[in-house]
C-alpha positions in Angstrom: -64.5 42.2 20.6 -60.7 42.5 20.2 -59.0 39.3 21.2 -55.3 38.5 21.6 -54.9 34.8 21.1 -51.9 32.6 22.1 -51.2 28.9 21.4 -47.9 27.1 21.2 -48.8 23.8 19.4 -47.8 21.9 16.3 -49.8 23.4 13.4 -48.1 21.2 10.7 -49.4 17.8 11.6 -53.2 17.5 10.8 -54.1 16.4 14.4 -56.4 17.7 17.1 -54.0 20.6 18.0 -54.1 22.0 14.5 -57.9 21.4 14.0 -58.7 22.9 17.4 -56.5 26.0 17.0 -57.8 26.9 13.6 -61.4 26.0 14.5 -61.5 28.3 17.5 -59.8 31.2 15.6 -62.3 30.7 12.7 -65.2 30.6 15.3 -64.1 33.9 16.9 -63.9 35.5 13.5 -67.3 34.2 12.5 -68.8 35.7 15.6 -67.6 39.2 14.7 -64.3 39.3 16.7 -61.0 40.7 15.5 -58.1 38.5 16.6 -54.4 38.9 16.8 -53.1 35.3 16.9 -49.6 34.5 18.2 -48.6 31.0 17.1 -45.6 29.0 15.9 -44.8 29.6 12.2 -46.3 26.7 10.2 -44.7 25.2 7.2 -47.8 25.5 5.1 -50.0 28.7 4.6 -52.9 29.1 6.9 -56.4 29.9 5.8 -56.8 33.7 5.2 -59.4 35.6 7.1 -59.8 39.4 7.1 -60.4 39.6 10.8 -57.4 37.4 11.9 -53.9 38.7 11.9 -51.1 36.1 12.5 -47.9 37.0 14.4 -45.5 34.1 14.1 -43.0 32.7 16.6 -40.3 30.3 15.5 -41.5 27.1 13.9 -42.7 24.4 16.3 -39.9 21.9 17.0 -41.5 19.7 19.7 -39.7 18.6 22.8 -38.0 21.0 25.3 -34.8 21.9 23.6 -36.0 25.4 22.5 -38.7 25.8 25.1 -37.1 28.5 27.3 -36.3 30.6 24.2 -39.9 30.3 23.1 -41.2 31.2 26.5 -39.2 34.4 26.5 -39.8 35.2 22.9 -43.6 34.7 23.1 -43.8 36.9 26.2 -42.0 39.6 24.3 -44.3 39.4 21.2 -47.4 39.4 23.4 -46.2 42.4 25.4 -45.3 44.3 22.2 -48.8 43.8 20.8 -50.4 44.8 24.1 -48.5 48.1 24.0 -49.7 48.8 20.5 -53.4 47.9 20.8 -56.2 47.8 23.3 -57.6 44.3 23.8 -60.9 43.3 25.4 -59.6 39.8 26.2 -56.5 37.6 26.1 -57.3 33.9 25.2 -54.6 31.3 25.6 -54.5 27.6 25.0 -52.9 26.8 28.3 -49.3 25.4 28.2 -47.7 24.6 31.5 -44.5 26.7 31.3 -45.5 29.8 29.3 -45.8 32.9 31.4 -46.5 35.6 28.7 -50.3 35.6 28.8 -50.5 35.9 32.6 -47.9 38.7 32.8 -49.6 40.7 30.0 -52.9 40.2 31.7 -51.5 41.6 35.0 -49.4 44.4 33.5 -52.0 45.7 30.9 -55.2 44.9 32.8 -56.6 42.5 30.2 -59.0 39.8 31.3 -57.4 36.4 30.8 -59.2 33.2 29.6 -57.4 29.9 29.5 -58.3 26.8 27.6 -57.1 23.7 29.5 -57.2 21.2 26.7 -55.1 18.4 28.2 -53.5 17.3 31.5 -52.6 20.5 33.4 -48.9 19.4 33.8 -48.1 17.8 30.5 -45.3 15.3 30.2 -42.7 14.2 32.8 -40.6 16.6 34.7 -38.0 16.2 37.5 -39.6 16.6 40.9 -38.3 20.2 41.6 -39.2 21.4 38.1 -42.6 19.8 38.3 -43.4 21.7 41.5 -42.4 25.0 39.7 -44.6 24.2 36.8 -47.6 23.4 39.1 -47.0 26.8 40.9 -47.0 28.6 37.5 -50.2 26.9 36.6 -51.8 27.8 39.9 -50.9 31.4 39.3 -52.3 31.2 35.8 -55.6 29.7 36.9 -56.2 32.1 39.7 -55.3 35.1 37.5 -57.7 33.9 34.8 -61.2 35.4 34.6 -62.4 32.0 33.2 -61.2 28.5 32.4 -62.5 26.7 29.3 -62.3 23.0 30.0 -63.6 20.2 27.6 -63.3 17.4 30.2 -65.4 16.8 33.3 -62.7 15.0 35.3 -60.2 17.8 34.4 -62.7 20.4 35.8 -62.7 18.5 39.1 -58.8 18.2 39.1 -58.5 22.0 38.5 -60.9 22.7 41.3 -59.6 20.2 43.8 -55.8 20.3 43.1 -55.4 23.9 42.2 -58.1 25.4 44.4 -59.9 27.3 41.6 -63.5 28.3 42.4 -66.0 26.2 40.4 -67.7 29.3 39.1 -64.6 30.1 37.1 -64.5 26.7 35.4 -66.6 26.2 32.3 -67.2 22.8 30.7 -67.3 23.5 26.9 -66.8 20.4 24.7 -64.5 20.5 21.6 -66.1 21.2 18.3 -66.0 20.2 14.6 -66.3 21.7 11.2 -69.9 22.3 10.0 -70.9 19.8 7.3 -73.9 19.8 5.1 -75.4 16.3 4.4 -74.7 16.8 0.7 -70.9 17.0 1.4 -70.8 13.5 2.7 -70.2 10.8 0.1 -71.9 7.4 0.3 -70.4 4.4 2.2 -70.0 2.6 -1.1 -68.0 5.5 -2.6 -65.7 5.8 0.4 -65.1 2.1 0.6 -64.3 1.9 -3.1 -61.6 4.6 -2.6 -60.1 2.5 0.2 -60.3 -0.8 -1.8 -62.7 -2.4 0.7 -65.6 -4.7 -0.2 -69.0 -3.0 -0.5 -70.5 -5.4 2.0 -67.8 -4.9 4.6 -68.5 -3.7 8.2 -65.9 -1.1 9.2 -64.7 0.0 12.6 -63.0 3.4 12.6 -60.5 5.5 14.6 -59.4 9.1 13.9 -56.5 10.8 15.7 -53.0 10.4 17.1 -52.0 6.8 17.9 -50.4 6.7 21.3 -50.6 5.0 24.6 -53.6 6.9 25.9 -55.9 5.2 23.4 -56.6 1.5 24.1 -55.8 -0.2 20.8 -55.1 -3.5 22.5 -58.8 -3.7 23.6 -60.1 -2.4 20.3 -58.1 -5.0 18.3 -59.0 -7.8 20.7 -62.7 -6.9 20.4 -62.4 -6.9 16.7 -60.8 -10.4 16.7 -63.7 -11.6 18.9 -66.2 -10.4 16.4 -64.6 -11.7 13.3 -66.3 -15.1 13.3 -69.7 -13.4 13.4 -68.9 -10.5 11.0 -66.8 -12.1 8.2 -66.1 -8.9 6.3 -64.9 -6.9 9.4 -62.3 -4.2 8.8 -60.7 -1.5 11.0 -59.9 1.9 9.4 -57.3 3.9 11.4 -56.8 7.5 10.3 -53.8 9.1 11.9 -50.3 8.3 13.1 -48.1 8.6 16.2 -45.6 7.0 18.4 -47.5 3.8 19.0 -48.2 3.1 15.3 -45.7 0.3 14.9 -46.9 -1.3 18.2 -50.5 -1.3 16.9 -49.4 -2.9 13.6 -47.6 -5.6 15.5 -50.6 -6.2 17.7 -52.9 -6.5 14.7 -50.5 -9.0 13.0 -50.3 -11.0 16.2 -54.1 -11.3 16.3 -54.2 -12.3 12.6 -55.8 -9.0 11.6 -52.9 -7.5 9.5 -54.9 -7.7 6.3 -58.1 -6.3 7.9 -56.6 -3.1 9.4 -56.3 -0.1 7.0 -53.8 2.6 8.0 -54.3 5.9 6.1 -51.8 8.0 8.0 -52.7 11.6 8.9 -55.3 13.3 6.7 -56.1 17.1 6.7 -59.7 17.8 7.8 -60.7 18.6 4.3 -60.0 15.0 3.3 -62.0 13.4 6.2 -65.0 13.1 3.9 -63.1 10.8 1.6 -62.6 8.2 4.4 -64.9 8.6 7.4 -68.1 7.7 5.6 -66.7 4.2 5.0 -66.9 3.6 8.8 -69.9 1.9 10.5 -68.8 2.4 14.1 -66.5 5.1 15.4 -64.2 4.1 18.4 -62.5 6.3 20.9 -61.9 4.1 24.1 -59.2 5.2 26.5 -57.2 3.0 28.9 -58.4 2.8 32.5 -55.9 5.4 33.7 -56.6 7.8 30.8 -60.4 7.4 31.2 -60.2 8.4 34.9 -58.1 11.5 34.0 -59.7 12.6 30.8 -63.2 11.2 30.9 -65.2 9.4 28.2 -65.9 12.4 26.0 -63.0 14.0 24.2 -62.0 15.7 21.0 -63.1 13.0 18.4 -66.8 12.8 19.4 -68.0 15.9 17.5 -66.1 15.0 14.3 -67.4 11.4 14.4 -71.0 12.6 14.9 -70.7 15.1 12.1 -70.4 12.1 9.7 -73.4 10.4 11.2 -71.4 7.7 12.9 -72.4 5.8 16.0 -69.8 6.7 18.7 -68.5 4.1 21.2 -66.3 5.3 24.0 -64.9 3.9 27.3 -65.5 5.3 30.8 -67.2 4.9 34.1 -70.1 7.4 33.7 -71.5 10.0 31.4 -73.1 11.9 34.3 -72.6 15.6 34.1 -72.4 15.8 30.3 -75.2 17.2 28.2 -78.3 15.0 28.0 -78.0 14.7 24.2 -74.5 13.3 24.6 -75.5 10.9 27.3 -78.3 9.6 25.1 -76.3 9.5 21.9 -73.0 7.8 22.8 -72.4 4.2 23.6 -70.4 3.7 26.8 -68.4 0.5 27.7 -66.1 -0.1 30.7 -62.4 0.6 30.0 -60.2 -2.3 28.9 -63.2 -4.6 28.6 -62.9 -6.3 25.2 -66.0 -8.5 25.7 -68.2 -5.5 26.4 -66.8 -3.6 23.4 -67.3 -6.7 21.1 -70.9 -6.9 22.4 -71.6 -3.3 21.4 -70.0 -3.8 18.0 -72.2 -6.9 17.3 -75.3 -5.1 18.5 -74.7 -2.1 16.2 -74.0 -4.5 13.3 -77.1 -6.5 13.9 -79.4 -3.5 14.6 -78.5 -0.9 11.9 -81.8 1.0 12.5 -80.9 1.6 16.1 -77.4 2.6 15.2 -78.7 5.1 12.6 -81.3 6.6 15.0 -78.8 7.4 17.7 -76.1 8.6 15.2 -78.6 11.0 13.7 -79.7 12.3 17.1 -76.1 13.0 18.1 -75.4 14.7 14.8 -78.3 17.1 15.2 -77.0 18.1 18.6 -73.4 18.5 17.3 -74.5 20.6 14.3 -76.5 22.8 16.6 -74.1 23.2 19.6 -70.7 21.9 18.7 -69.6 23.4 15.5 -66.6 25.6 16.0 -68.8 28.7 15.5 -71.1 27.5 18.2 -68.2 26.6 20.6 -66.7 30.0 20.0 -70.0 31.7 20.7 -70.2 29.8 24.1 -66.7 31.0 25.0 -67.6 34.6 24.1 -70.7 34.3 26.3 -68.4 33.3 29.2 -66.2 36.3 28.4 -69.1 38.7 28.2 -70.4 37.6 31.6 -67.1 38.4 33.3 -65.9 41.2 31.0 -64.8 44.5 32.5 -63.5 47.5 30.5 -59.7 47.3 30.2 -57.8 49.5 32.6 -55.5 52.2 31.4 -52.0 51.0 30.5 
């Protein structure tokens, strides 16, 4: 299958945007597709694959200062490629103001598939502009042959708010790199690298540090557990706008010397740090849990390292059975409930290992990037029609 891919995200920061974009592209290539990828020019070289050709936009600046220029430029690049080649599908990581994928799908008769990886309307807009953005998204969603959505609440939002038929919306969870057990170092080795005691018990977080994730509850639960788990530490891998606020909160609770901040790490270095963790945390705030659900991008990465996963939400109903059985769920913003789960996992290591291994088996079978890309291609093939003449 010949795929034209578009994504306008930051590929320089080793965060979920970078990991997801490169993971999906690699998955398409591993499943025998040839891909032309239109993305912002990164500052560092990207992995080379014979079946992926990169076509670069201007470097990603963030914010909205250059957004109109990039909307027009990306539409021109996509249109030029569509004139030169025949594509079986156009796959875009959905961004609220970009129009190129939809226009090329309409003009060249290429089936469009959109990945809705975050809130449909991202960020804050003045009222009038927000209505225009929502209209643009509605046109995108109704033009698309299929929507790939990794969040159950977001599936409902797209159906109810934008009127998209449920048969066009496909729940496909985010993936992770495939890891062989031999690639994972021991806890002792990982803790030694971080300068932590061998007998420590370590909570862990991986990702961007910002207001969506409930660090106040995580740190409060940690403080509540400290008397019963003397060598308790919290390893935070990542960075973001709330980093200093989290540091201040940790200091206020007397945890400054127990929280280790590594900064962002590229995925190739996760194996140096994540095995040191005993419990992997990803609780959202109440508002974020309602909007995004309890299962999001970190789960598969945590599970690949055999870590028990604790999240916050109101229900796991609707997610795969293996996920419902393998993830620990607590109510959002409930430090007492989170502390109780942490203590249970510390006091019952056999139970923690059993559930972590069960979840890892599922992730390695169904949620590697190759497997996720295969699921997306199955969606494409079911709705695929031969491209019309230009």
